C-alpha positions as CSV (number, residue, x, y, z in Angstrom):
1,M,106.3,78.8,24.5
2,A,104.8,75.4,25.6
3,A,107.7,74.1,27.6
4,S,107.7,77.3,30.0
5,R,104.0,77.7,29.6
6,G,102.0,74.5,28.5
7,P,100.0,74.1,25.3
8,G,97.3,76.6,26.7
9,G,99.6,78.6,28.1
10,F,100.2,80.9,24.5
11,T,98.0,81.8,21.6
12,I,98.5,81.9,18.3
13,D,99.2,85.7,18.2
14,Q,102.0,84.9,20.8
15,V,103.8,82.3,18.6
16,A,103.1,84.4,15.7
17,K,104.6,87.0,17.2
18,A,107.8,85.2,18.4
19,A,108.2,83.5,14.8
20,S,108.1,87.4,13.4
21,L,105.1,86.3,11.4
22,S,101.2,87.1,10.6
23,R,98.7,85.4,12.4
24,R,97.3,84.4,9.5
25,T,100.7,83.1,8.0
26,V,100.8,81.1,11.1
27,F,97.0,79.8,10.4
28,N,97.5,79.2,6.7
29,H,100.6,77.2,7.5
30,F,99.0,75.0,10.3
31,G,95.4,75.7,9.7
32,T,94.4,74.8,13.8
33,F,96.5,75.2,17.1
34,E,96.3,71.8,17.6
35,A,97.8,71.0,14.0
36,L,100.7,73.9,15.5
37,L,101.3,71.5,18.6
38,V,101.0,68.3,16.7
39,S,103.6,69.5,14.3
40,A,106.0,70.5,17.2
41,C,105.8,67.0,18.9
42,E,106.4,65.2,15.7
43,D,109.3,67.4,15.3
44,V,110.4,65.8,18.9
45,L,110.0,62.8,18.2
46,L,111.9,63.0,14.9
47,E,114.8,64.3,16.6
48,I,114.4,61.4,19.2
49,N,114.1,59.2,16.2
50,D,117.3,60.1,14.8
51,R,119.4,60.2,18.0
52,I,117.9,56.2,18.4
53,L,119.2,55.6,14.9
54,D,122.5,57.2,15.1
55,R,123.5,55.8,18.0
56,L,122.1,52.4,16.9
57,E,124.0,52.3,13.1
58,R,127.3,53.7,15.3
59,S,127.1,50.7,18.1
60,L,125.9,47.8,15.5
61,S,129.1,49.1,12.9
62,A,131.4,48.4,15.7
63,L,130.4,44.8,16.6
64,G,132.0,43.6,13.3
65,N,131.8,39.8,13.1
66,D,131.2,39.3,17.0
67,P,130.1,35.4,17.4
68,D,127.1,37.3,19.9
69,R,126.0,39.6,17.3
70,E,122.0,38.8,18.2
71,T,122.8,39.6,21.8
72,A,125.0,42.5,21.1
73,T,122.6,43.8,18.6
74,L,119.5,43.6,21.4
75,D,122.3,45.4,23.8
76,C,123.0,47.9,20.7
77,V,118.9,48.7,20.8
78,C,118.5,48.8,24.2
79,G,121.4,51.2,25.0
80,S,120.2,53.2,21.7
81,V,116.7,53.7,23.4
82,Q,118.1,54.6,26.9
83,E,120.1,57.2,25.4
84,A,117.4,58.6,23.7
85,D,115.5,58.0,26.8
86,L,112.9,61.3,27.0
87,N,113.3,61.7,30.6
88,R,117.2,61.8,30.8
89,S,117.6,64.0,27.6
90,G,114.9,66.8,28.7
91,F,112.3,66.1,26.1
92,G,110.2,64.2,28.6
93,R,110.0,67.5,30.4
94,D,109.0,69.1,27.5
95,F,107.1,66.8,25.6
96,R,104.5,66.1,28.6
97,L,103.7,69.7,28.8
98,W,102.2,69.6,25.6
99,L,100.1,66.4,26.4
């Protein structure tokens, strides 16, 4: 909802209906509308973090005993972050709508 309407473009009642929950259940779990938004942002950031770490792990394991391991490690870190780039992954558009 936030991606299509922005953070002010929907209500807790709409979230509850979309999730087939009662308004009370949503408020019991999140406490406030702001807490709901924070939770959604955290979920997005966790997914991005997982993408970065997965790529980094794959890249580093492929290095083996490369004599330029330090340089190659930095390249892996940069490549991993670029691969999970918020703008290129589509998250940037969605994430900025939350802010």
